[in-house]
MIVOSE-931488 format. One record per residue: residue number from 1; residue in one letter; z, y, x of N, C-alpha, C in turn. Coordinates in nm, 4 decimals, always signed. Example, Ala and Ser with C-alpha at 12.3 -4.5 7.8 and 13.67 -1.06 7.14 Angstrom:
residues 2
<1 A <+0.7800 -0.5690 +1.3190> <+0.7800 -0.4500 +1.2300> <+0.7800 -0.3300 +1.3200>>
<2 S <+0.7080 -0.2250 +1.2850> <+0.7140 -0.1060 +1.3670> <+0.7870 +0.0030 +1.2900>>
END
This chain:
residues 204
<1 M <+0.0011 -0.1329 +0.0794> <-0.0113 -0.0084 +0.0414> <+0.0099 +0.1336 +0.1031>>
<2 S <-0.0800 +0.2236 +0.0517> <-0.0997 +0.3675 +0.1282> <+0.0443 +0.4300 +0.1016>>
<3 L <+0.0726 +0.4602 +0.2203> <+0.2282 +0.5721 +0.1986> <+0.1732 +0.6725 +0.1829>>
<4 I <+0.0455 +0.7609 +0.2131> <-0.0187 +0.8600 +0.1732> <-0.0404 +0.9205 +0.0443>>
<5 R <-0.0311 +1.0653 -0.0267> <-0.0740 +1.0616 -0.0993> <-0.2231 +1.1395 -0.1212>>
<6 N <-0.2644 +1.1239 -0.2098> <-0.4363 +1.1612 -0.2114> <-0.3830 +1.3238 -0.2179>>
<7 I <-0.4689 +1.3777 -0.1027> <-0.4849 +1.5065 -0.1119> <-0.6183 +1.5756 -0.1156>>
<8 P <-0.6317 +1.7370 -0.2020> <-0.7497 +1.7625 -0.2192> <-0.8639 +1.7525 -0.1146>>
<9 R <-0.9893 +1.7260 -0.1027> <-1.0635 +1.7316 -0.0130> <-1.1129 +1.8609 +0.0141>>
<10 N <-1.0939 +1.9622 -0.0188> <-1.0841 +2.0750 +0.0504> <-0.9434 +2.1363 +0.0924>>
<11 F <-0.8897 +2.0414 +0.1067> <-0.7459 +2.0787 +0.1784> <-0.7451 +2.0858 +0.3339>>
<12 A <-0.7562 +2.2047 +0.3750> <-0.7683 +2.1952 +0.5314> <-0.6344 +2.1941 +0.6081>>
<13 G <-0.5361 +2.1690 +0.5645> <-0.3919 +2.1454 +0.6047> <-0.3832 +2.0426 +0.7253>>
<14 P <-0.2646 +2.0083 +0.7821> <-0.2237 +1.8741 +0.8709> <-0.2206 +1.7835 +0.7889>>
<15 S <-0.2833 +1.6431 +0.8618> <-0.2543 +1.5235 +0.8389> <-0.1027 +1.4705 +0.8080>>
<16 L <-0.1102 +1.4424 +0.6699> <+0.0048 +1.4293 +0.6235> <+0.0550 +1.2730 +0.6412>>
<17 L <+0.0936 +1.2043 +0.7142> <+0.1483 +1.0934 +0.7755> <+0.3036 +1.0751 +0.7334>>
<18 V <+0.3564 +0.9708 +0.6369> <+0.5012 +1.0116 +0.6750> <+0.5257 +0.8089 +0.6593>>
<19 F <+0.6321 +0.7687 +0.7238> <+0.6714 +0.6363 +0.6939> <+0.7710 +0.6314 +0.5826>>
<20 A <+0.7730 +0.5106 +0.5120> <+0.8851 +0.4746 +0.4071> <+1.0296 +0.5111 +0.4372>>
<21 G <+1.0866 +0.4949 +0.3084> <+1.2496 +0.5519 +0.3264> <+1.3015 +0.6893 +0.3824>>
<22 V <+1.4020 +0.7038 +0.3153> <+1.4279 +0.8387 +0.2886> <+1.5437 +0.8785 +0.3699>>
<23 A <+1.5790 +0.9512 +0.4373> <+1.7343 +1.0129 +0.5062> <+1.7292 +1.1387 +0.5046>>
<24 L <+1.8188 +1.2051 +0.4311> <+1.8425 +1.3323 +0.4806> <+1.9323 +1.3700 +0.5373>>
<25 F <+1.9291 +1.5019 +0.5912> <+2.0560 +1.5149 +0.7030> <+2.0872 +1.6567 +0.6876>>
<26 V <+2.2140 +1.6864 +0.6925> <+2.2262 +1.8066 +0.6972> <+2.3374 +1.8783 +0.8063>>
<27 S <+2.2872 +1.9799 +0.8563> <+2.3307 +2.0350 +0.9999> <+2.4066 +2.2071 +0.9680>>
<28 S <+2.4837 +2.2602 +1.0290> <+2.5282 +2.3857 +1.0505> <+2.5127 +2.4098 +1.1742>>
<29 A <+2.4666 +2.5700 +1.2109> <+2.4285 +2.6124 +1.3166> <+2.5896 +2.7095 +1.3602>>
<30 S <+2.6863 +2.7034 +1.2583> <+2.7750 +2.7654 +1.2619> <+2.9202 +2.6438 +1.2352>>
<31 T <+2.9984 +2.6964 +1.3839> <+3.0984 +2.5778 +1.3109> <+3.1907 +2.6592 +1.2830>>
<32 C <+3.2258 +2.7705 +1.2636> <+3.3431 +2.8110 +1.1840> <+3.3247 +2.7904 +1.0180>>
<33 R <+3.1727 +2.7772 +1.0204> <+3.1449 +2.7230 +0.8528> <+3.0792 +2.5999 +0.8210>>
<34 A <+3.1069 +2.4603 +0.9310> <+3.0603 +2.3789 +0.9313> <+3.0514 +2.2957 +0.7939>>
<35 Q <+3.2255 +2.2874 +0.7650> <+3.2673 +2.2375 +0.6732> <+3.1793 +2.2990 +0.5078>>
<36 D <+3.1873 +2.4462 +0.5055> <+3.1429 +2.4725 +0.3910> <+2.9766 +2.4263 +0.3620>>
<37 S <+2.9236 +2.4511 +0.4446> <+2.7758 +2.4403 +0.4606> <+2.7204 +2.3267 +0.4159>>
<38 G <+2.8136 +2.2053 +0.4338> <+2.7867 +2.0733 +0.3874> <+2.8177 +2.0115 +0.2719>>
<39 S <+2.9193 +2.1240 +0.1833> <+2.9670 +2.0681 +0.0639> <+2.9795 +2.1980 -0.0123>>
<40 N <+3.0577 +2.2950 +0.0049> <+3.0445 +2.3854 -0.0767> <+2.9789 +2.5192 -0.0695>>
<41 Y <+2.9154 +2.5661 +0.0579> <+2.8700 +2.6865 +0.0697> <+2.7252 +2.6654 +0.0021>>
<42 R <+2.6981 +2.8104 -0.0439> <+2.5667 +2.7896 -0.1910> <+2.4823 +2.8633 -0.0555>>
<43 L <+2.3744 +2.8684 -0.0506> <+2.2496 +2.9787 -0.0105> <+2.2477 +3.1027 -0.0714>>
<44 S <+2.2242 +3.1597 -0.0216> <+2.2305 +3.3125 -0.0567> <+2.1068 +3.4072 -0.0141>>
<45 P <+2.0676 +3.5264 -0.0544> <+1.9709 +3.5843 -0.0158> <+1.9993 +3.6214 +0.1195>>
<46 N <+1.9030 +3.6347 +0.2098> <+1.9230 +3.6647 +0.3748> <+1.9701 +3.5429 +0.4816>>
<47 D <+2.0192 +3.4480 +0.4158> <+2.0342 +3.3319 +0.5073> <+1.9223 +3.3043 +0.5701>>
<48 L <+1.9404 +3.2859 +0.6711> <+1.8470 +3.2532 +0.7631> <+1.8396 +3.0707 +0.7801>>
<49 I <+1.7405 +3.0122 +0.6958> <+1.7161 +2.8723 +0.7314> <+1.6245 +2.7846 +0.7758>>
<50 E <+1.6479 +2.6853 +0.8677> <+1.5540 +2.6341 +0.9228> <+1.5321 +2.4496 +0.8564>>
<51 I <+1.3959 +2.4468 +0.8487> <+1.3523 +2.3465 +0.7585> <+1.2249 +2.2082 +0.8314>>
<52 R <+1.2947 +2.1285 +0.8805> <+1.2300 +2.0180 +0.9491> <+1.1805 +1.9068 +0.8968>>
<53 V <+1.0592 +1.8449 +0.8575> <+0.9752 +1.7469 +0.7729> <+0.9393 +1.6332 +0.8968>>
<54 F <+0.9795 +1.5143 +0.8794> <+0.9643 +1.4180 +0.9899> <+0.8414 +1.4031 +1.0457>>
<55 Q <+0.8433 +1.3734 +1.1475> <+0.6888 +1.3472 +1.1839> <+0.5856 +1.4509 +1.1116>>
<56 E <+0.6021 +1.5577 +1.0770> <+0.5127 +1.6819 +1.0173> <+0.5507 +1.8329 +1.1205>>
<57 P <+0.5522 +1.8601 +1.2070> <+0.5494 +1.9665 +1.2646> <+0.4921 +2.0949 +1.2303>>
<58 D <+0.3901 +2.0550 +1.1732> <+0.3132 +2.1915 +1.0878> <+0.3925 +2.2694 +0.9572>>
<59 L <+0.4524 +2.1249 +0.8933> <+0.5390 +2.1775 +0.7847> <+0.6568 +2.2367 +0.8235>>
<60 D <+0.7376 +2.2069 +0.9146> <+0.8220 +2.3076 +0.9938> <+0.8347 +2.4325 +0.9324>>
<61 S <+0.9602 +2.4977 +0.8815> <+0.9600 +2.6297 +0.8804> <+1.1062 +2.6796 +0.9249>>
<62 R <+1.0356 +2.7995 +0.9418> <+1.2387 +2.8979 +0.9588> <+1.2157 +3.0357 +0.8813>>
<63 V <+1.2295 +3.0570 +0.7711> <+1.2360 +3.1307 +0.6947> <+1.3659 +3.2185 +0.6705>>
<64 R <+1.3481 +3.3332 +0.5990> <+1.4910 +3.3901 +0.5399> <+1.4678 +3.4117 +0.3865>>
<65 I <+1.5863 +3.3631 +0.3435> <+1.5796 +3.3572 +0.1785> <+1.5711 +3.5209 +0.1421>>
<66 G <+1.4912 +3.5479 +0.0240> <+1.4651 +3.6594 -0.0358> <+1.5755 +3.7293 -0.0957>>
<67 G <+1.5648 +3.8118 -0.1405> <+1.6662 +3.9172 -0.2451> <+1.6407 +3.8026 -0.3565>>
<68 D <+1.5561 +3.7589 -0.4080> <+1.5733 +3.6668 -0.5137> <+1.5794 +3.5418 -0.5149>>
<69 G <+1.6444 +3.4783 -0.3897> <+1.6681 +3.3418 -0.4244> <+1.5716 +3.2579 -0.3498>>
<70 S <+1.4467 +3.2973 -0.3543> <+1.3270 +3.1905 -0.3062> <+1.2988 +3.2289 -0.1346>>
<71 V <+1.2343 +3.0964 -0.0757> <+1.1536 +3.1052 +0.0033> <+1.0052 +3.0687 -0.0098>>
<72 T <+0.9369 +3.0705 +0.0673> <+0.7660 +3.0294 +0.0470> <+0.7367 +2.9373 +0.1787>>
<73 L <+0.7196 +2.8377 +0.1357> <+0.6999 +2.7136 +0.2193> <+0.5817 +2.6663 +0.2222>>
<74 P <+0.4983 +2.5665 +0.3281> <+0.3932 +2.5348 +0.3602> <+0.3581 +2.4387 +0.2225>>
<75 L <+0.2676 +2.4079 +0.1910> <+0.2143 +2.3098 +0.0664> <+0.2718 +2.3249 -0.0748>>
<76 V <+0.4206 +2.3495 -0.0651> <+0.4913 +2.3873 -0.1655> <+0.4744 +2.4968 -0.2434>>
<77 G <+0.4496 +2.6294 -0.1664> <+0.4862 +2.7534 -0.2077> <+0.6065 +2.8345 -0.2566>>
<78 T <+0.6217 +2.9081 -0.3316> <+0.7450 +2.9803 -0.3458> <+0.8480 +2.8944 -0.3898>>
<79 V <+0.9591 +2.8460 -0.3993> <+1.0659 +2.7701 -0.4148> <+1.2071 +2.8342 -0.4369>>
<80 P <+1.2555 +2.8095 -0.5732> <+1.4032 +2.8676 -0.5528> <+1.4931 +2.8208 -0.4643>>
<81 L <+1.5903 +2.8684 -0.3611> <+1.7135 +2.7979 -0.2821> <+1.8316 +2.8306 -0.3106>>
<82 G <+1.8496 +2.9933 -0.3521> <+1.9665 +3.0840 -0.3384> <+2.0382 +3.0047 -0.4666>>
<83 G <+2.1853 +2.9936 -0.4244> <+2.2543 +2.9257 -0.5532> <+2.2831 +2.8011 -0.5108>>
<84 K <+2.2011 +2.7500 -0.4395> <+2.2093 +2.5839 -0.4291> <+2.2954 +2.5383 -0.2834>>
<85 T <+2.3768 +2.4115 -0.2756> <+2.4107 +2.4144 -0.1707> <+2.3297 +2.3188 -0.0520>>
<86 V <+2.3293 +2.3441 +0.0542> <+2.2377 +2.2731 +0.1502> <+2.2088 +2.1220 +0.1207>>
<87 N <+2.3143 +2.0182 +0.0402> <+2.2834 +1.9203 +0.0039> <+2.1619 +1.9508 -0.1023>>
<88 E <+2.2127 +2.0123 -0.2094> <+2.1337 +2.0323 -0.2996> <+1.9698 +2.0923 -0.2726>>
<89 A <+1.9494 +2.1916 -0.1940> <+1.8533 +2.2376 -0.1173> <+1.7462 +2.0696 -0.0783>>
<90 S <+1.8160 +2.0171 +0.0001> <+1.7670 +1.9059 +0.0680> <+1.7065 +1.8395 -0.0204>>
<91 D <+1.7987 +1.7785 -0.1136> <+1.7196 +1.6575 -0.2423> <+1.5887 +1.7655 -0.3319>>
<92 F <+1.6302 +1.8872 -0.3504> <+1.4978 +1.9546 -0.4270> <+1.4061 +1.9799 -0.3620>>
<93 L <+1.4172 +1.9951 -0.2341> <+1.2883 +1.9965 -0.1313> <+1.2190 +1.8728 -0.1309>>
<94 R <+1.3192 +1.7749 -0.0949> <+1.2278 +1.6142 -0.0973> <+1.1480 +1.6039 -0.2280>>
<95 R <+1.2337 +1.6158 -0.3540> <+1.1422 +1.6166 -0.4440> <+1.0160 +1.6950 -0.4763>>
<96 K <+1.0200 +1.7967 -0.4177> <+0.8650 +1.9190 -0.4362> <+0.7749 +1.8434 -0.3216>>
<97 Y <+0.8063 +1.8282 -0.2292> <+0.7168 +1.7715 -0.1265> <+0.6390 +1.5940 -0.1484>>
<98 G <+0.7595 +1.5551 -0.2345> <+0.7168 +1.3871 -0.2922> <+0.6482 +1.4053 -0.4242>>
<99 E <+0.6381 +1.5269 -0.4974> <+0.5719 +1.4831 -0.6092> <+0.4234 +1.4990 -0.5844>>
<100 R <+0.3642 +1.5443 -0.4962> <+0.1807 +1.5798 -0.4760> <+0.1595 +1.5237 -0.3109>>
<101 F <+0.2407 +1.5480 -0.1980> <+0.1980 +1.5625 -0.1144> <+0.2541 +1.4330 -0.0198>>
<102 L <+0.3835 +1.3891 +0.0395> <+0.4042 +1.3086 +0.0887> <+0.5265 +1.1816 +0.0061>>
<103 V <+0.5324 +1.1126 +0.0912> <+0.5690 +0.9735 +0.0123> <+0.7133 +0.9463 +0.0752>>
<104 N <+0.7978 +0.9581 -0.0122> <+0.9338 +0.9360 +0.0433> <+0.9705 +0.9950 +0.2009>>
<105 P <+0.9691 +1.1613 +0.1441> <+1.0144 +1.2728 +0.2711> <+1.1103 +1.2477 +0.3246>>
<106 Q <+1.1270 +1.2579 +0.4577> <+1.2548 +1.2755 +0.5428> <+1.2511 +1.4538 +0.6411>>
<107 L <+1.3394 +1.5112 +0.5859> <+1.3847 +1.6453 +0.6004> <+1.5153 +1.6969 +0.6133>>
<108 T <+1.5130 +1.7850 +0.6895> <+1.6670 +1.8368 +0.7750> <+1.6426 +1.9679 +0.6898>>
<109 V <+1.7638 +2.0206 +0.6378> <+1.7697 +2.1767 +0.6220> <+1.9092 +2.2207 +0.7116>>
<110 T <+1.9245 +2.3276 +0.7610> <+2.0164 +2.3680 +0.8654> <+1.9841 +2.5231 +0.8107>>
<111 V <+2.1368 +2.5808 +0.8347> <+2.1456 +2.7388 +0.8059> <+2.1555 +2.7685 +0.9854>>
<112 T <+2.0804 +2.8498 +0.9925> <+2.1083 +2.9063 +1.0903> <+2.1514 +3.0305 +1.1625>>
<113 D <+2.1871 +3.1249 +1.0374> <+2.2096 +3.2646 +1.0393> <+2.2730 +3.3151 +0.8895>>
<114 Y <+2.3830 +3.3000 +0.8806> <+2.4458 +3.3602 +0.7721> <+2.4497 +3.4863 +0.7148>>
<115 S <+2.4094 +3.5040 +0.6037> <+2.3710 +3.6500 +0.5630> <+2.5061 +3.7360 +0.5510>>
<116 K <+2.5469 +3.8321 +0.5476> <+2.6741 +3.8905 +0.5349> <+2.6930 +3.8822 +0.3683>>
<117 K <+2.7964 +3.8382 +0.3380> <+2.8382 +3.7970 +0.2047> <+2.9146 +3.9425 +0.1373>>
<118 R <+2.8493 +4.0056 +0.0156> <+2.8780 +4.0840 -0.0311> <+2.8571 +4.0766 -0.1626>>
<119 F <+2.9583 +4.1456 -0.2375> <+2.9470 +4.1492 -0.4243> <+2.9525 +4.3134 -0.4716>>
<120 T <+2.8662 +4.3471 -0.5436> <+2.9125 +4.5058 -0.6290> <+3.0275 +4.5108 -0.7335>>
<121 V <+3.1106 +4.5947 -0.7148> <+3.1841 +4.6599 -0.8577> <+3.1266 +4.7734 -0.9004>>
<122 L <+3.0698 +4.7827 -0.9992> <+3.0404 +4.9169 -1.0620> <+3.1493 +4.9264 -1.2081>>
<123 G <+3.1242 +5.0467 -1.2624> <+3.1861 +5.0894 -1.3658> <+3.3427 +5.1642 -1.3491>>
<124 Q <+3.3964 +5.1479 -1.4457> <+3.5420 +5.2260 -1.4212> <+3.6050 +5.1263 -1.3651>>
<125 V <+3.6197 +5.1536 -1.2140> <+3.6891 +5.1133 -1.1190> <+3.7386 +5.2477 -1.0278>>
<126 Q <+3.8300 +5.2615 -0.9560> <+3.8765 +5.3253 -0.8655> <+3.7511 +5.3719 -0.7890>>
<127 S <+3.7101 +5.2569 -0.7239> <+3.6300 +5.3107 -0.6090> <+3.4925 +5.1803 -0.6081>>
<128 P <+3.4330 +5.2147 -0.6790> <+3.3044 +5.1865 -0.7246> <+3.2269 +5.1207 -0.5695>>
<129 G <+3.1740 +5.0403 -0.5831> <+3.0894 +4.9879 -0.4201> <+3.0611 +4.8692 -0.4155>>
<130 S <+3.0331 +4.8530 -0.2699> <+2.9678 +4.7153 -0.2469> <+3.0646 +4.6884 -0.1300>>
<131 Y <+3.1243 +4.5528 -0.1902> <+3.2529 +4.4874 -0.0613> <+3.1952 +4.3595 +0.0153>>
<132 S <+3.2630 +4.3547 +0.1237> <+3.2354 +4.2053 +0.2283> <+3.3643 +4.0998 +0.1523>>
<133 M <+3.2921 +3.9963 +0.1731> <+3.3749 +3.8705 +0.1175> <+3.4810 +3.8375 +0.2231>>
<134 P <+3.5484 +3.7709 +0.2416> <+3.6368 +3.7580 +0.3791> <+3.5890 +3.6009 +0.4040>>
<135 D <+3.5268 +3.5621 +0.5513> <+3.4550 +3.4458 +0.5517> <+3.5630 +3.3454 +0.4918>>
<136 N <+3.4927 +3.2060 +0.4691> <+3.5620 +3.1043 +0.4348> <+3.6990 +3.1378 +0.3255>>
<137 E <+3.7203 +3.2285 +0.2642> <+3.7757 +3.2577 +0.1306> <+3.7010 +3.2669 +0.0013>>
<138 D <+3.7908 +3.2294 -0.0815> <+3.7553 +3.2949 -0.1975> <+3.7923 +3.4072 -0.2500>>
<139 V <+3.7151 +3.4900 -0.3344> <+3.7642 +3.5999 -0.4196> <+3.7094 +3.5828 -0.5699>>
<140 T <+3.8594 +3.5860 -0.6685> <+3.8417 +3.5889 -0.7719> <+3.7874 +3.7290 -0.8188>>
<141 L <+3.7600 +3.7011 -0.9620> <+3.7179 +3.8227 -1.0111> <+3.8242 +3.9475 -1.0174>>
<142 L <+3.9540 +3.9170 -1.0510> <+4.0773 +4.0252 -1.0526> <+4.0722 +4.0519 -0.9235>>
<143 Q <+4.0796 +3.9553 -0.8259> <+4.0676 +4.0221 -0.6519> <+3.9791 +4.0818 -0.6539>>
<144 A <+3.8650 +4.0497 -0.6584> <+3.7675 +4.1687 -0.6253> <+3.7312 +4.3209 -0.7101>>
<145 I <+3.8223 +4.3198 -0.8292> <+3.8246 +4.4683 -0.8866> <+3.9687 +4.5171 -0.8592>>
<146 G <+4.0417 +4.4217 -0.7735> <+4.1489 +4.4684 -0.6876> <+4.1137 +4.5795 -0.5901>>
<147 M <+4.0012 +4.5073 -0.5215> <+3.9288 +4.5577 -0.4075> <+3.8758 +4.7054 -0.4221>>
<148 A <+3.8283 +4.7515 -0.5407> <+3.7627 +4.8438 -0.5761> <+3.8440 +4.9453 -0.6201>>
<149 G <+3.9984 +4.8933 -0.6035> <+4.1043 +5.0051 -0.6359> <+4.1530 +4.9996 -0.7422>>
<150 G <+4.1417 +4.9211 -0.8269> <+4.1551 +4.8757 -0.9794> <+4.0990 +4.9662 -1.0609>>
<151 Y <+4.1276 +4.9438 -1.1912> <+4.0661 +4.9940 -1.3032> <+4.0859 +5.1507 -1.3270>>
<152 T <+4.0004 +5.2335 -1.3835> <+4.0254 +5.3802 -1.4284> <+4.1446 +5.3607 -1.5741>>
<153 R <+4.1748 +5.4868 -1.6067> <+4.2319 +5.4950 -1.7229> <+4.1164 +5.5013 -1.8684>>
<154 L <+4.0137 +5.5052 -1.8272> <+3.8944 +5.4687 -1.9189> <+3.8533 +5.3397 -1.9148>>
<155 A <+3.8981 +5.2680 -1.8278> <+3.8222 +5.0904 -1.8402> <+3.8784 +5.0166 -1.9522>>
<156 E <+3.7778 +4.9294 -2.0134> <+3.7980 +4.8376 -2.0616> <+3.7996 +4.6882 -2.0092>>
<157 P <+3.9041 +4.5829 -1.9694> <+3.8948 +4.5093 -1.8659> <+3.8560 +4.3919 -1.9765>>
<158 A <+3.8707 +4.4067 -2.1276> <+3.8187 +4.2731 -2.1916> <+3.7008 +4.2704 -2.2023>>
<159 N <+3.6184 +4.3563 -2.1793> <+3.4447 +4.3618 -2.1478> <+3.3645 +4.3328 -2.0187>>
<160 V <+3.4401 +4.2799 -1.9225> <+3.3529 +4.2819 -1.7865> <+3.2703 +4.2263 -1.7946>>
<161 T <+3.1211 +4.2454 -1.7093> <+3.0082 +4.1644 -1.7209> <+3.0122 +4.1220 -1.5721>>
<162 V <+2.9752 +4.0235 -1.5732> <+2.9237 +3.9574 -1.4073> <+2.7760 +3.9160 -1.4097>>
<163 K <+2.6637 +3.9988 -1.3267> <+2.5122 +3.9454 -1.3307> <+2.5254 +3.8659 -1.1663>>
<164 R <+2.4823 +3.7269 -1.1930> <+2.4687 +3.6504 -1.1010> <+2.3395 +3.6451 -1.0750>>
<165 I <+2.2744 +3.5957 -0.9589> <+2.1427 +3.5228 -0.9732> <+2.1445 +3.3923 -0.9166>>
<166 E <+2.1162 +3.3067 -0.9768> <+2.1096 +3.1973 -0.9231> <+2.0027 +3.0719 -0.9433>>
<167 N <+1.9204 +3.0355 -0.8629> <+1.8478 +2.9284 -0.8559> <+1.6907 +3.0450 -0.8988>>
<168 G <+1.6882 +3.1345 -0.8539> <+1.5988 +3.2231 -0.8765> <+1.6099 +3.2682 -1.0387>>
<169 A <+1.6858 +3.2603 -1.0874> <+1.6975 +3.3145 -1.2470> <+1.8273 +3.3914 -1.2671>>
<170 E <+1.8390 +3.5018 -1.3322> <+1.9654 +3.6134 -1.3755> <+2.0444 +3.5962 -1.4782>>
<171 S <+2.1605 +3.5516 -1.4205> <+2.2209 +3.5402 -1.5863> <+2.3413 +3.6412 -1.5996>>
<172 L <+2.3982 +3.6643 -1.7012> <+2.4801 +3.7757 -1.7289> <+2.5907 +3.6864 -1.7920>>
<173 M <+2.7079 +3.7001 -1.7355> <+2.8421 +3.6428 -1.7896> <+2.9697 +3.7586 -1.8642>>
<174 K <+2.9915 +3.7534 -1.9602> <+3.0603 +3.8173 -2.0552> <+3.2503 +3.7856 -2.0368>>
<175 L <+3.3243 +3.8747 -1.9809> <+3.4720 +3.7887 -1.8902> <+3.5415 +3.8915 -1.9542>>
<176 N <+3.6937 +3.8370 -2.0063> <+3.8002 +3.8994 -2.0567> <+3.9013 +3.9188 -1.9425>>
<177 A <+3.8594 +4.0044 -1.8402> <+3.9660 +4.0447 -1.7320> <+4.1216 +4.0937 -1.7742>>
<178 K <+4.1419 +4.1134 -1.8752> <+4.2533 +4.1525 -1.9647> <+4.3251 +4.0134 -1.9895>>
<179 R <+4.2920 +3.9480 -2.0346> <+4.3108 +3.8098 -2.0681> <+4.3447 +3.7200 -1.9239>>
<180 M <+4.2261 +3.7381 -1.8451> <+4.3032 +3.6617 -1.7164> <+4.4174 +3.7004 -1.6526>>
<181 A <+4.4424 +3.8642 -1.6734> <+4.5565 +3.8834 -1.6411> <+4.6832 +3.7855 -1.6259>>
<182 R <+4.6677 +3.7564 -1.7789> <+4.7839 +3.7180 -1.8138> <+4.7920 +3.5904 -1.7467>>
<183 G <+4.7701 +3.5454 -1.6974> <+4.7337 +3.4043 -1.6251> <+4.6618 +3.2656 -1.6611>>
<184 G <+4.6306 +3.1503 -1.6790> <+4.5426 +3.0383 -1.7241> <+4.4287 +3.0190 -1.6173>>
<185 T <+4.3780 +2.9440 -1.6623> <+4.3046 +2.8661 -1.5873> <+4.1563 +2.9623 -1.5442>>
<186 S <+4.1141 +3.0524 -1.6585> <+4.0204 +3.1311 -1.6411> <+4.0107 +3.2313 -1.5008>>
<187 A <+4.1541 +3.2908 -1.4971> <+4.2084 +3.3783 -1.3939> <+4.1491 +3.3670 -1.2692>>
<188 A <+4.1155 +3.2063 -1.2309> <+4.0483 +3.1612 -1.1031> <+3.8943 +3.1579 -1.0932>>
<189 F <+3.8085 +3.2406 -1.2151> <+3.6765 +3.2776 -1.1741> <+3.6569 +3.3282 -1.0534>>
<190 K <+3.5457 +3.2614 -1.0018> <+3.5332 +3.3019 -0.8520> <+3.4096 +3.3492 -0.8436>>
<191 I <+3.3983 +3.4845 -0.7435> <+3.2709 +3.5516 -0.7323> <+3.1859 +3.4584 -0.6132>>
<192 R <+3.0551 +3.5285 -0.6362> <+2.9776 +3.4761 -0.5755> <+2.9044 +3.5900 -0.4409>>
<193 P <+2.8698 +3.5336 -0.3651> <+2.8020 +3.6656 -0.2995> <+2.6646 +3.6920 -0.3420>>
<194 G <+2.6343 +3.8679 -0.3723> <+2.5443 +3.8545 -0.4476> <+2.5976 +3.9372 -0.6117>>
<195 D <+2.6820 +3.9000 -0.6412> <+2.7152 +3.9378 -0.7997> <+2.7520 +4.0585 -0.7920>>
<196 V <+2.7016 +4.1103 -0.9368> <+2.7487 +4.2678 -0.9705> <+2.8294 +4.2782 -1.0907>>
<197 I <+2.9919 +4.3031 -1.0601> <+3.0726 +4.3147 -1.1467> <+3.0516 +4.4550 -1.2099>>
<198 S <+3.0530 +4.4576 -1.3580> <+3.0446 +4.5634 -1.4297> <+3.2037 +4.5975 -1.5139>>
<199 V <+3.2784 +4.6960 -1.5012> <+3.3993 +4.7213 -1.5962> <+3.3179 +4.8645 -1.6743>>
<200 P <+3.3325 +4.8361 -1.8099> <+3.2693 +4.9062 -1.9051> <+3.3783 +4.9987 -1.9208>>
<201 E <+3.3515 +5.1184 -1.9885> <+3.4281 +5.2221 -2.0480> <+3.4933 +5.1725 -2.1830>>
<202 S <+3.6198 +5.1940 -2.1982> <+3.6470 +5.1768 -2.3314> <+3.5487 +5.2525 -2.4705>>
<203 M <+3.5854 +5.2046 -2.5787> <+3.5165 +5.3109 -2.6749> <+3.6182 +5.3559 -2.7665>>
<204 F <+3.7517 +5.3634 -2.6798> <+3.8395 +5.3965 -2.8029> <+3.9656 +5.5122 -2.7188>>
END
């Protein structure tokens, strides 16, 4: 049985020969974040990643994730990787290359340069702006608002929104930070790099 997908006759790319068997390896270029990159760390805009396809050097890529969370790669084109863990990105790319071009592709994904992790707080807080996230530490919604100096007297904490881009798609979450401040599991809502938090003005 042939191990090579049928490639359009007008395709001018490299010879696509891949051996059977799947092996995915994840590595990190940063010692201090090695554990995060393998399990919890999620790819973010401006991360620099390296993708290597086994025995296909012409498909190897070193790309920086765009502001919308996407990258452009040989053969598969523009694909969304932002918001995925490194393992999820590896699985996603393996499926993409396996759909039309390669049989049981083997590849590695490595984060070679981490972007500066930041989030933004807007609206009725004392110091609106962009804030850096501590390395290897989570930031909850309440902590993020605290970093922005807390609420103004006009704030309506019961209707806070968080805008987030994940897998190339934008989502808007409505959160009751007033209720969070009273405790409970929702108080641990975690902010991700690139999130935009908006605290509205009270209507009363």
